[in-house]
N, C-alpha and C positions, 0 to 999 in steps of 0.2 A: 342804559339803565332801565330796568322794567319796574315801574311803580305798581306793586301788587300787594303791599303790606296791608292785610285786612284790618290792622289797628289804626290805619291812617284816618284822620278826622273826616275827610271827604267820603271815605268808604263807610264809615259809621253812619253818616248822613244818608248815604244811598241805601243802606240796609233799612234804616228807619222809613225812608221813602217807599221802599218796596213793601215793607210791612203794612204801611198805611194804604197803599194801593190795593193790596190783597184784601184787607179788611173792608175798605170802602166799596170795592167791586164785588164783595161777598164771594170771593174765590176760595175753593178748597186749598189751592196751592199755586205758586208761581215760581218759575226759575228764570233768572236773567244772567247771561254772561256778556260782558262788555269789553271790547278791545279798541283802543284808539292808537293809531300809528302816528307817531310824531317823534321829535328828537329824543324825548324820554317817553317811550311807549307806556300807555296806561292800560292795565288789565285788572278786571274785577269780576267776581262771580258771587251771586247771592241767591237765596231762596227764602220763601216764606210759606206759612201754612203747613200742610202735611208733606211737602216736598223738600228734598235736599238738593243742593247744587249738582250733585253727581248722579242723580236719579235718571235712568233711561226713560224715554217717553216716545209715544208714537209721533212721528213727524208728519204723517198724512201727506198733504199736497206739497210740502217742502221737498218731497222726493222728486218733484218735477224738475228741480234744479239739478239733481243728480242725473236724470235722464237727458236733460238738455246738454249738460257738460259731456256726457258720453257720446251723444250724437254729433256734437261739434268736433270732438276728438276724431271720430270716424270720418267726418268731412275733411278735416285737415290732413288725414292720412290718405285721402283720395278714395275712400270706400263708398261714400255717398255724396250726392249733390242735394242741397236742400230744395232745389226746384224739381227734383225727381218726383214722379208720381208714386203714390203709395203702392199701387198695383205693379209698379216696376219691380218690386221686391216680393210682394205677396201674391198668391194665386188669384187671378182676377175672378175666376168662377166662384171661389169661396167667399169673396168679399164684394161681389156685385150687389146692387140693390140697396146700398147703404144711404145713398143720396139721390132719391127719386123725386123729381119735381115735375108735375104735369106729364107723367108717363115717360119722362126723359131721365135716364140714369147718368148722373154726373160723377159717380164714384171714381172713375179713372182720372178725373180732373183734380182730385185731391192730392196735393203735394205734401212733402214732409214739412215744408215751411208753413203750410196751412194748418197742419196738425200742431206744430210747435206753438203757433200764435193763436190758436183757437179761432181760426178763420175758415175752417173746413165747412162750417154750417151744420155739422152733424149734431144730432140731438144728444143729450146727456142721458146715458142709460140709468143714471141715478133717479131719473124722473119716471121710470117704468115700474108698474106694479108687478113685481115678480111673484108675489104671493098676496092674494086678496085684492082690494081695490085701492089701497094706498101705495104711493110711490116707494121705491126702495129707500130713498132718503128719509121719508117720513117714518117708515118702519124702523130704520136703524136708530134714528133720533129718539124714537119712543122706547128703545131698548129691546126691540124684537130682532134678535140676532138671526142671521141666515147667511148661507153661502150660495155661490153661483159659479158656473163654469164660464170660460171664455166663449164657448159656443152659445150659451144662453144669453150672454151679454150681446153678442152680434145679432141674435134673434130679436132681442129687445130693441136694438137700434133700428132694425128693419121695420119694426112695427110702429115706431115713433116717426114723426115727420121731421125732415130737415128744416132748419130755420131759414137758410138761404143757400144759394149756389156757392160752391167753393170759391172763396176769395171775393165774393160779390157783396161786400158789406164794409161800411166805414166804422163799424163797431164790432167787437168780438162777441162771440157767444161761447162762454166758458163751458166746457164739457169734458169730464174725465174720460169719455170715450176716446178722445184724441190721443191721450197718453197711453191708454191700453193698446191702441193700434201702433203707436211708436215703439212700444216695447216689443211687439211682434216683428217690426221691421228690424230693430237692432238684433234680435235673435237670428233672423234670417241672414243678416250681413255678417255677423260674427261666427255663426255656426254653433253657438252654444246658448245655454239658458241665460236670460237677462241677469239673474242673480249671480252667475259666474262672471259675467262681463263686469258687473259693478265691483265685484271683489278684485278682479284682475287689474282693472284700470283705475279704481278709486280707493276702496277701503284698505287694501293691502299696501299699495305704494305710499299712501298718506298716513298709514298707521292708525286708521279709524277702527280701533279694536272694539268699540261699543256700538258700532253701526252695522245693522244687518236687516235682511228681509224677514219679516215675521211670517213663520210658516208652521209653527207648532201651536196647536190649539190650547195646549196646557202650559204654555210659557207665560208666567206671571211676572216676568222681569219688568216690562214697561209699565209706568204708572197709568192708572185709568184716567179718562177725562170725563167731563160732566156736561149734562144738558138739562136745563130746568131744575138745577140743583140735585139731579140724580146721576149716580155713577153709570156710565155706559160700559157695559161688559159685552162686547161684541167680537169675540175672537174669531168666529167663523167668517165674519165680514172682513176683518183685518187680514186674514189669510187669503181671501178672495181678491182683495185689492192688489196684492202682489207688489212688485217693486214700484208700480205707478202710484202707490199711496199707502201701502202697508209696510212701511219701513220704520225701524226703531233706531234712535240715536240718543246722544246726550248733548247738552249745551256745549261741552268741551269739544266733542267730535264735530258738531255742526260749525263751531268757530274755526276749527282747523280746516274744514272743507271750504268755508267761505274765504278764508285767507288764501287758500290754494287757488280758488277760482279767480280772485282779483289780483293775484300775484303772478299769474301765467303758468302755474304748475299743472293745470288741467288741460289748458289749450292756450295758444298764443294770445297775448293781450290785444292784438289787432282784431281778434274776433269779437271783443266786447262791444265795439261800435255796431257791428252787424246785429247783435242780439238785442240792442237797445233802440230799435225803431218802434217807437211807442204808438199804440193804437188805442183809442178810447175804450174803456171797459165799464166804468160807472163813476159816480161822484168821487173825485180826487184820485181815481184809479185808472191806470192804463196798462197795457200789456205788450211785451216785446216777443222774443222767441224764447219761451220757457222761463221767462222772468217778468215780474210785475214791478210797477212803479207807483209810488204813493206820494202825493204832495198836496197837503191841505192848503186851500186858498185863504189862509188867515195868518195872523202874525203872532209871534210869541211875546212874552212879557218884556223882552229886550227891544221890541219894536221892529225886529227883523223878520222877514218872511221865513216860515219854518222850512228847513231844507228837505229836499226830496230823499226818499228812501227807496232802494231797489232790492229785490230779493223775492221771497215768497212766504206765504202763511198757509196754514192748513186748518181743516175742520176740527182738529183735535186741540186747537189753540197754539200749536207750534209755530215758530217764526224763525227766519234767518234773514236779517236785513243789513244792508250796507248803506251808509250815509256818505256819499262821495265828498261833499263839501267839508266834512269833519274828519274824513279818513277813519270812520267809525263803523264797527261791526257789532251787531247785537243779535244774540241767539237765545233760545229758550222756549218756554211755553207758558200760557196762561190757563192751560188745562180745562178749557170749556169751549163749547160749540155754539153758545147763544149769540154772542156778539163778534162777528168776524173782524170788526175794527179795533177790538181791544188790544191786540199786539201793537198796533200803531199808536194807540193812546198811551200805552206803557212806554214805548220808545220816546215819545214826545216829552214825557215827564223827566226823562234822564237827559235827553238832548239839550234841554233848556238849562241844564246845570253846567254844561261844558263851555 
C-alpha cells in the first residue's frame, strides 16, 4: 500500500511545515518530494511560495550524480577503470599544463577517481575572471550573464594555480573543472555527445521525461533561482555549464533517478560501497566518488543523533538526498544560492517528524 493521500493529517502538517519554512527563510518558493520505503511506503510532494510541486527547475550540481552513475556504468561494462589516467582517454598535448607545480607538470597523474572525488587538485574555473576583474562565480551571482567555451575554460584552468598535486591531500578541493573534464572522457569513451549518453543510459530507460540538458537560451521552462533576493536570469551561463551543471529536472524525476540509483537500476548495488569512501570536505560534509555526505554533529529533539544524508546539492538550491537509516529520499529545490546548507536544514525539519 502506498500512503500518498494528500488529505492525510500528517501530510497537512507537512504542508504547513513547508509553508512556515518558506516564509521564515524568506524564500520565493520551495519544492519537496519525499519517499520512505517501508512495509507501507510513504510518498508525499509539496510546494510553497511561487512554485508548484510539478515545476521543472535547474538541478545544477545535482547533475554530478548523473555523471557519476554514467561513469560507474561504463566501468562495470569494462570500458574504463577509475584508476586510469585522464590523458589515457584525452589527447595529452591538448590537456597538458593543467596541473603545473614548481615547473613540474602532473596532469598525466590525474585519474578518473581523482576527478570524481575532487582530489585532482585542479583549480575551479569558476574562480577565474573571464570578463573584468571579478571571478566568473561573482559575476554570475551578481546577475551578469555570460557564456564561455570549453577551450576558454581550459585556458582559465591553466592560468590558475593548482591547489595540490593529484591525490596528494587529505581534504578535497571542490572544483567544477573536474566534472567538465569527466564529461569529455565520457564522450571519448562512448563516441557520442554526453547529452546523448545521458538520454540513452538514464533519461529514456528510467522514463525521466522532464529531465534534460539545458541548451536553448530562450527556454523558460525551468523556474528561476535567486541570490540576495534577486532573480538570477543567466541562460547563457546555464547553457555553458552543459550536462555537468546545466541540467533541468523535476522533484518527481529526481526521485525516480534516486530510487534507481539506490535500487541497482543504474549500476550494481555492489558499487555503492566503492563510491562511499568519504574524504573530508568541510564542516559536517565529506565527499566520495561523485556523491556527498552530510551529518550534523548534534542531536535532534528525540535525543538521537541526526542521521547521515548522502546525495548532492547545487548552487541553484536543488537537492537529491538519501537517508540510509530511514530508507528515505528527499528531492526538490529551495530556489536560492545564498545558503548552501539550506537544503539540509529543510531535510532535518522533516526527518525529525518520522
